[in-house]
ZALO-639043 format. One record per residue (C-alpha): z, x, y. Coordinates in pm, whole numbers, plus 32768, in hexadecimal, padded with zeros to 4 digits. Layout:
<node Z="Z" X="X" Y="Y"/>
...
This chain:
<node Z="31EB" X="79DE" Y="5C6D"/>
<node Z="3250" X="7ADE" Y="5B5C"/>
<node Z="30D7" X="7B44" Y="5B19"/>
<node Z="30B0" X="7B8E" Y="5C53"/>
<node Z="31C2" X="7C84" Y="5C4E"/>
<node Z="3117" X="7DDB" Y="5C8A"/>
<node Z="3242" X="7ED9" Y="5C9F"/>
<node Z="328E" X="7F76" Y="5B7D"/>
<node Z="3396" X="7ED6" Y="5AC2"/>
<node Z="34B7" X="7F38" Y="5976"/>
<node Z="355F" X="7E00" Y="58D7"/>
<node Z="367F" X="7E5D" Y="580B"/>
<node Z="371B" X="7D8B" Y="5702"/>
<node Z="3820" X="7DB1" Y="561B"/>
<node Z="37DB" X="7D53" Y="54AF"/>
<node Z="391D" X="7C86" Y="5462"/>
<node Z="3928" X="7BC8" Y="55C0"/>
<node Z="39AC" X="7A51" Y="5572"/>
<node Z="398E" X="79F8" Y="56E6"/>
<node Z="3827" X="7A7C" Y="5751"/>
<node Z="3782" X="7AB1" Y="55E7"/>
<node Z="367D" X="7BF3" Y="55EF"/>
<node Z="3565" X="7AFA" Y="55A0"/>
<node Z="35A7" X="7AA3" Y="5713"/>
<node Z="3566" X="7BE3" Y="578F"/>
<node Z="3452" X="7BEE" Y="56B8"/>
<node Z="33A6" X="7ACD" Y="5732"/>
<node Z="33E1" X="7B2D" Y="58A9"/>
<node Z="3355" X="7C9A" Y="5849"/>
<node Z="3211" X="7BDA" Y="57C6"/>
<node Z="31E2" X="7B26" Y="5923"/>
<node Z="31FC" X="7C78" Y="59F8"/>
<node Z="30C4" X="7D3F" Y="59F5"/>
<node Z="3106" X="7E8A" Y="5948"/>
<node Z="3281" X="7E60" Y="591D"/>
<node Z="3334" X="7F47" Y="583E"/>
<node Z="342D" X="7E5E" Y="574F"/>
<node Z="3547" X="7F31" Y="5694"/>
<node Z="367A" X="7EC3" Y="55E8"/>
<node Z="37F0" X="7F49" Y="55B5"/>
<node Z="389D" X="7F3B" Y="5482"/>
<node Z="39B2" X="7E88" Y="5531"/>
<node Z="3A13" X="7D1A" Y="55F3"/>
<node Z="3A04" X="7CA2" Y="5742"/>
<node Z="3ABF" X="7D9C" Y="5807"/>
<node Z="3A0C" X="7EC3" Y="5746"/>
<node Z="39F8" X="7F35" Y="58B5"/>
<node Z="3B43" X="7F9D" Y="589B"/>
<node Z="3B73" X="7FC0" Y="5730"/>
<node Z="3A6C" X="80B4" Y="5716"/>
<node Z="3A55" X="8147" Y="5836"/>
<node Z="39D1" X="828D" Y="57F4"/>
<node Z="38CD" X="81F7" Y="5723"/>
<node Z="3881" X="8113" Y="5828"/>
<node Z="3853" X="8209" Y="5936"/>
<node Z="3793" X="82DB" Y="5864"/>
<node Z="368D" X="81CE" Y="582E"/>
<node Z="369A" X="8196" Y="59AE"/>
<node Z="3653" X="82EA" Y="5A01"/>
<node Z="3527" X="8313" Y="58FF"/>
<node Z="348B" X="81E8" Y="59D0"/>
<node Z="34CE" X="8275" Y="5B12"/>
<node Z="3467" X="83B9" Y="5AB7"/>
<node Z="3324" X="8359" Y="5A0A"/>
<node Z="32C7" X="8232" Y="5B42"/>
């Protein structure tokens, strides 16, 4: 069903995530049409530990969408 998604999608992943490796995000983004894949140089909790960088990427995505 992922190829049927039509809404803009941002897939984010930490480059040092031992729980959900970045390759999983890359695969997910390839399966969703026109999805944007970004990595953050951090681990699994990048939304908390790299909050400013995460927020900036999300803000940029929402502004461009």
